[in-house]
N, C-alpha and C positions, 0 to 999 in steps of 0.2 A: 711038572717039575715043582718040586719044592722050593722056595724061595726063603732064603735067611741070609740078611746081610752078616748078622751076628755070628752065623756060622763061618762065614768065609774069613770075616776077622779074625776067628779061633782059629781056622787053619792058617792062616797067613801067619799071626803072630806065633804059632807054635812051630812051624816050619822054619822060619828066619830065626827064632829065638833057639831052638834046637840045635841046628845047623852053624850058628855062629857061636854058641856054647861049646860044640865040641872043638873046634881050634883053641878057645880060651882053657878048657880043661887042659890042653896038650901042653899050652903056654904054663900052667900052674905046674906039671910035672916037670918041663923042660927048661921053665926059666925064659926072661927075656932078651937075655944076652945080645942075640942076633940083631935084635930091634935097637937095642943101645947102641950099639957099634953103627948100625945105619944112621941113627940120629946124630950122634959123634961126628961120623964122616961128612954130615950135612950141615954142620956147624951147631946144632941144637944138644942142649944138655941131655946126658945119657938117663936121669932118672925119669925122664917124659916116658920111658918105655912101660914105665908101670901104669901109664894109662890105657895099655892094652888091656890090662885086667878090668879096668873100669867098662872099656867097649866091647870085651868078648867072654867076660864073667858076668859083671854086674848088670849090665843094659840088657843082655839076654835072659836074665832069670826076672826082670821087672818085666820084660815084654811077655816070657811064657805065662808068668804067674799073673799076670793083668793086674800089677799094681804100678801107680806111675809110669804106663806102658809107653806114652808118648815121651816122657823123659828118656826112659830106657832105649827107645828108638832112636833118639838124636842121639845118645852116646854111641850106638852102632853106626849110625851115617856118620859123626865125627871119626870114629874109628876106621869106617873104611875110605874116607877121604885120606887120611893119613896114611893108611897102607898104599893106597892108590899113588898119592905122591912120593913116599918114600922109596917103594919097592917095584914100582909098575910103572912109572913114568913112559919108559920106552916102549911100552905094550900098549899106549893108548890107542894108536891108529892099528895096530897088528889085528890079523885075522889068523886062525888056526889052519891046519892043514884041509879041516872039514868044511871050512868056509866061515865059522863062526867068529865073535869077537873074542880075541886074546884074553880078555879081561871079564868072562862071561860071568864068572863065579863071583867076584868082587862086584860086580855091576848088580849081579841077582840081591845080593845082600845089601847093597847101599840103595837099591830103588825100593826093593821090598822093607826095609827099614824105615825109608822116607813115607812109603804109603800108611805103614801103622802109625807114623808120627802125625800124620795128616787126619786118619779115619779114626784114631783111639781103639780101645780094645774092646769094645762091644759090649754086651750084656752077659758074657761068660766069662768073666774076670774076677777074680777076688776082690778087687778094688772096685767093683762094679763100674757103670757104664757111662755115671756123671762125674764132673770135676772136671777142671782145667787140664790136668796131666795124663787122664785116664779116657 
C-alpha cells in the first residue's frame, strides 16, 4: 500500500471544499434572505447573513486551492457552527430513520474542516506546505 499523508490531505481538502462550495454557489444565485430572517428572529442583525458567503464561498476556495487553507477551514467551521445553532439545534440529538445522526452532513462538514484546520494543506497546495496558515 502506498502511504502519502499529503495525498490524504489533498483528498480531504478537495472533498470538503467542493461540497461546501456547492452550497455557497447556490446562495450566490438565490441570496441569503432566509439566513437573514433566521438571524433577525434570533435578535441578531440580518447583515451577518453575508458571512455565509465567507464560510461557503471564500473559505472553501481557500481550502481547495491550498492557499491559507487553515484560515479557509476555520471560516467553514465557524459557518457550520452558526448553521447548526441557527437552523438545526432541535436536531442535535435526533436520529434518522436509518439510525444515523440527523446532522450527519453538517457534522461531516464541520469536523472535516476542523481536521484541515489542524493538519494544514499538505504539499499539494498552491500556497505550499509551510507557513502558519497553510
